[in-house]
Structure formats: structure tokens, C-alpha cells
N, C-alpha and C positions, 0 to 999 in steps of 0.2 A: 147362379152356380156361376163359384171361379172352375174355371179350367187349367187343369195341372199342364205343367211344361216337361215335355221327354225330349228327345234327340234323337235322331236316325243319324246312323253312322254312313254314310256314302263315300265312300273314293279316301277315306281319311279327312273327311269336314263332317261336323256335324250339325246336322239341319234339324233346326226349333219345329217340334211338334204341338197339338195337345195333346190332351192324355188320349185320345181318342186316335191318335196318329196323323189327324189332318196338318198338311204343313200350315204354316202361320205364316210365310212370307212366299206368296206366288212364285217368285221370282227365281224361289232358289231350285226350283222345281226342274228335273232332269229326266230321262231316260233311266240314267241310273238310279235314280231315286224313288222310280218307279219297281225296277227288280228289287234293291233294298227291301223296301216295304213291301212286294211281295214275297221276297223270301220269309222276312219275319212274321207275314200273317200264313204262312206256309202254301203259298200258293207258287206254283209255277207258270209264268206267264206266255201264254200261245199267241199264235198271229191272230186269232179270236180276240183275245183283250186286248191286244193291242191296237185293235179296230176300232173297241169298244173307248178305250182311253183317249185315240185321235179324235172320233168323234165327240166325247166330251169335252176335250179342251177347244176345238173348234168350233161347238157348238158354245162356249162359254164367251171366245172372245170374241165372236158374232154376238150374241144378244145378252154379253156381260148377265147372267144368269143362269145357274145352272138346270140342266136338262132334265123335262121329265120323263118319269117312265113312260107316258102313253107316249112320247116323239121317239123315244128309244126304241119303242117298240114299233110303230110304224118306219120307222128307217130300217132296223135290223129285217125288218120281213120282207120290204124292199129286195136290200142288199141279199141277204141269208135264204129267204122264203119263208113260208110261216111253220118248217119244221123245226127251226134253229131261231127264227126272229120272231120269240115269244116271251112271255117275262119268266115261264119257267123257267126257259134253256139261261137264259140273261139271270136268275138267282142261280142256277146250276153251275153257272162257269165263274160266279163273284158269289161264293157261299156265306161270307162275314157280310151281311146287309144287304148282299144284290147290285146290282149297274148302282143305285142313286148313292148305297153308302160305303160299299170298298172298290165303286168307279170311280166314285169322286177323290177317294183319297188317294187310288193309285194315279190319277189325273193330275194331282196337285191341286184340286178345286178344295175351296172351304166348306165346313161342314154348314149341310143347310139350313135355313132358320127353321127354327122350333122341333129341331135334331138334338136329341141329348142323352 
């Protein structure tokens, strides 16, 4: 399945993405990219969103693979408590595919294997 190229305008520069909004070149990610993509997706980024985005980026940098939802839940249950550190809440704050899809897009990570 061929993925079509799209572009996201960030501070006057076009950043190449695939048809789902995943960045093509990880080195082009910036916080401004995340803000522009979130705006396009109708999402206002809060401190909690940024915590998840930074966690995803740090996890990827350390492990060279995207974090599984199970790892995210374990981490955020410890940080935020069980009321907010759970799968339901993470999907609530990332309504377009949860933290694994929308979170990874905003964090400038690649599409996960098997995702279409």
C-alpha cells in the first residue's frame, strides 16, 4: 500500500508527512511541528499532552522503538496516579487514535509496524 505525501506548514517551512500525518524525517520534528499538527487535528496541547509527547520521544531515543501502551500506562499511573494514568484517560486526551497513534504523530515518531 503506497502512502501519499502531505505537507504540514510550520513557521513558513513545509514538513513532509505521510497521508496520516506521520513525519517522514524525524530530524525535522520540533515543538512548533507538534503545535501545528495538533491545531490541524483540532487539539489544544496542555501540559499533560507535552508530558506524554516528551515521554514518547525519550522512550524512542532510549529504546529505538515506540513505547507500547502498557509501558505508557505503567509510567503515567506512577506519575499521575491511577485516576489519570490509565488507558481510558490517555485515549481521552488523544482522541484521534490514542497515545500510540496521535501521541506518536505529535511526538514526531514514525508510523508503527502493522499500522494502516
